[in-house]
C-alpha positions in Angstrom: 2.5 -51.5 -28.9 5.4 -49.5 -27.5 8.4 -47.9 -29.0 10.3 -50.9 -27.3 8.8 -53.2 -30.0 10.6 -54.1 -33.1 10.2 -52.4 -36.1 8.1 -55.2 -37.7 5.4 -54.5 -35.1 3.9 -51.7 -37.5 2.8 -51.5 -41.1 4.7 -49.5 -43.7 3.9 -48.5 -47.1 7.0 -47.7 -49.2 5.9 -44.9 -52.1 7.9 -43.7 -55.1 6.5 -40.7 -57.7 7.4 -39.5 -61.1 6.5 -36.1 -62.1 6.0 -34.3 -65.0 8.8 -31.4 -64.6 6.5 -28.7 -63.8 6.8 -26.8 -60.4 5.2 -28.3 -58.3 5.6 -31.5 -60.0 2.3 -33.4 -61.3 2.1 -36.8 -61.3 2.8 -39.3 -63.8 3.6 -42.6 -62.1 3.1 -43.7 -58.8 4.3 -47.1 -57.0 3.5 -48.3 -53.6 4.6 -51.5 -51.6 3.1 -52.8 -48.5 5.6 -54.1 -45.9 3.9 -56.0 -42.9 5.6 -57.9 -40.3 9.0 -57.0 -42.2 7.6 -59.0 -45.3 7.7 -56.9 -48.5 4.5 -57.4 -50.6 3.9 -57.0 -54.3 4.4 -53.5 -56.0 1.3 -51.8 -57.4 1.9 -49.1 -59.7 -0.1 -46.5 -62.1 0.8 -44.4 -64.8 -1.3 -41.0 -64.5 -2.1 -38.6 -67.4 -0.9 -35.1 -65.6 -2.6 -31.7 -66.7 0.3 -30.4 -68.5 2.4 -32.2 -70.7 6.0 -34.1 -69.5 8.5 -31.9 -70.2 11.7 -33.3 -72.2 14.1 -33.0 -68.8 11.8 -35.1 -67.0 11.3 -37.7 -69.7 15.0 -37.8 -70.0 15.3 -39.0 -66.3 12.5 -41.5 -66.2 11.8 -42.4 -69.7 7.9 -41.8 -69.9 6.5 -39.9 -72.8 3.3 -38.1 -73.3 2.3 -41.0 -75.4 2.9 -43.2 -72.6 0.2 -41.4 -70.5 -2.3 -40.4 -73.2 -4.5 -43.3 -72.6 -3.7 -43.1 -68.7 -6.5 -42.5 -66.1 -6.2 -38.4 -64.4 -5.2 -38.9 -60.8 -8.9 -38.1 -60.1 -10.2 -41.3 -61.4 -7.7 -43.5 -59.5 -8.0 -41.4 -55.8 -10.5 -44.7 -54.3 -7.7 -47.0 -55.5 -4.7 -45.3 -54.5 -6.0 -44.5 -51.0 -6.9 -48.0 -50.6 -3.6 -49.1 -51.3 -2.0 -46.6 -49.1 -4.4 -47.3 -46.2 -3.3 -46.4 -42.7 0.3 -47.6 -43.0 3.5 -45.3 -42.3 4.6 -43.8 -45.7 8.3 -44.6 -46.4 10.4 -43.2 -49.1 13.9 -41.9 -50.2 13.8 -38.2 -49.4 10.4 -38.9 -48.8 9.2 -35.1 -48.4 9.1 -34.8 -52.3 6.9 -37.7 -52.8 4.6 -36.9 -49.8 4.4 -33.2 -51.4 2.6 -34.3 -54.6 0.5 -37.0 -53.0 -0.8 -34.5 -50.2 -1.8 -32.1 -53.3 -3.7 -34.6 -55.3 -5.4 -36.9 -52.5 -8.1 -35.3 -50.4 -8.0 -36.1 -47.2 -5.1 -37.8 -47.3 -2.7 -36.0 -44.1 -0.6 -38.7 -42.6 1.6 -36.7 -40.4 4.6 -39.1 -39.9 6.7 -40.8 -42.4 9.9 -42.6 -42.3 12.6 -41.4 -44.7 15.3 -44.0 -46.1 17.6 -41.0 -46.6 17.7 -39.8 -43.5 18.2 -43.6 -42.0 21.1 -44.6 -43.9 22.9 -41.1 -43.0 22.5 -42.1 -39.6 23.2 -45.8 -39.9 25.7 -46.2 -42.3 29.1 -44.5 -43.5 29.1 -44.2 -47.0 30.4 -41.6 -49.5 27.1 -41.3 -51.1 23.5 -41.8 -49.8 21.8 -41.7 -53.5 19.4 -44.4 -54.0 21.4 -45.7 -56.9 24.6 -45.9 -54.9 22.6 -47.9 -52.1 21.2 -50.0 -54.3 24.7 -50.8 -55.8 25.9 -51.4 -51.9 23.1 -53.8 -50.7 23.0 -55.2 -54.3 19.1 -54.4 -54.1 18.2 -55.1 -57.8 19.3 -58.6 -57.7 16.4 -60.6 -58.7 13.6 -58.0 -59.9 10.9 -58.9 -62.1 11.8 -58.4 -65.9 11.7 -55.0 -67.6 11.9 -53.0 -64.3 14.8 -50.0 -64.3 15.7 -47.1 -62.3 13.6 -44.0 -62.2 10.5 -46.0 -62.7 8.6 -45.9 -59.9 8.0 -49.6 -59.7 11.7 -50.2 -59.4 12.5 -47.3 -56.9 9.7 -48.2 -54.4 10.7 -52.1 -54.4 14.4 -51.5 -54.1 13.2 -48.7 -51.2 11.3 -51.3 -49.5 14.5 -53.8 -49.6 16.7 -51.1 -48.3 14.4 -50.3 -45.5 14.9 -54.0 -44.6 18.3 -53.8 -44.7 18.8 -50.4 -42.9 16.7 -51.9 -40.1 19.8 -54.7 -39.5 22.2 -51.8 -39.9 21.0 -49.4 -37.4 20.8 -52.5 -34.6 22.3 -55.8 -35.5 19.4 -57.4 -33.5 17.2 -55.4 -35.1 15.9 -52.0 -35.0 13.2 -50.9 -32.5 10.2 -48.8 -33.5 12.2 -46.0 -31.1 15.1 -46.1 -33.2 13.5 -45.9 -36.3 11.5 -42.7 -34.9 14.8 -41.2 -34.1 16.9 -42.1 -36.7 14.5 -41.2 -39.9 11.1 -40.2 -38.6 9.9 -37.0 -40.0 7.0 -34.9 -39.3 4.9 -34.2 -42.6 2.0 -32.1 -41.6 2.1 -28.6 -40.2 -1.0 -29.2 -38.0 -2.6 -32.0 -36.0 -4.7 -34.2 -37.9 -5.3 -36.5 -35.1 -2.9 -38.9 -33.4 -0.1 -40.8 -35.0 1.1 -44.0 -34.5 4.1 -42.7 -32.8 1.8 -40.7 -30.7 0.2 -43.4 -29.4 3.2 -45.2 -28.5 
């Protein structure tokens, strides 16, 4: 694999988390969407019972109540399942550093040193008045045809529309299809402060 290859040569996992309003945030919902060969896979989502209650302000944003997570597992109960879903694919998210900061605290040994940020990619590829996820969903009509019951600010919805956004932005960045080099330049972000082994882009 070389940097000149199309972006579809790599595997990605789009992530989104919802928090309980604590500082630092504690996980209440997580969703992941695999993206392989440029094809979006099925969303996988978990409700998680946080160590401390969900604040009213966080509940106003995502609508998840303390009753909703009362019977949910703790993050420790689902670590193997989550790590299996994440695999060794490149993490992707909108303002991805926020999601990664939470996941790196709760997933022992999960230290991907590189990720792609669709917020950075959108700012690089587009000329719009707003680059918030909601504005980009509207710009590209990314919510069209989503499964019934999905709504904005829930992890499954946000992860799935972000996966669709990545596909759209690959074309916006390069009408012939973005290369791995273009992705790295436009949207790559190093997320580990110390080396933990070679990344995909170190090896290219």
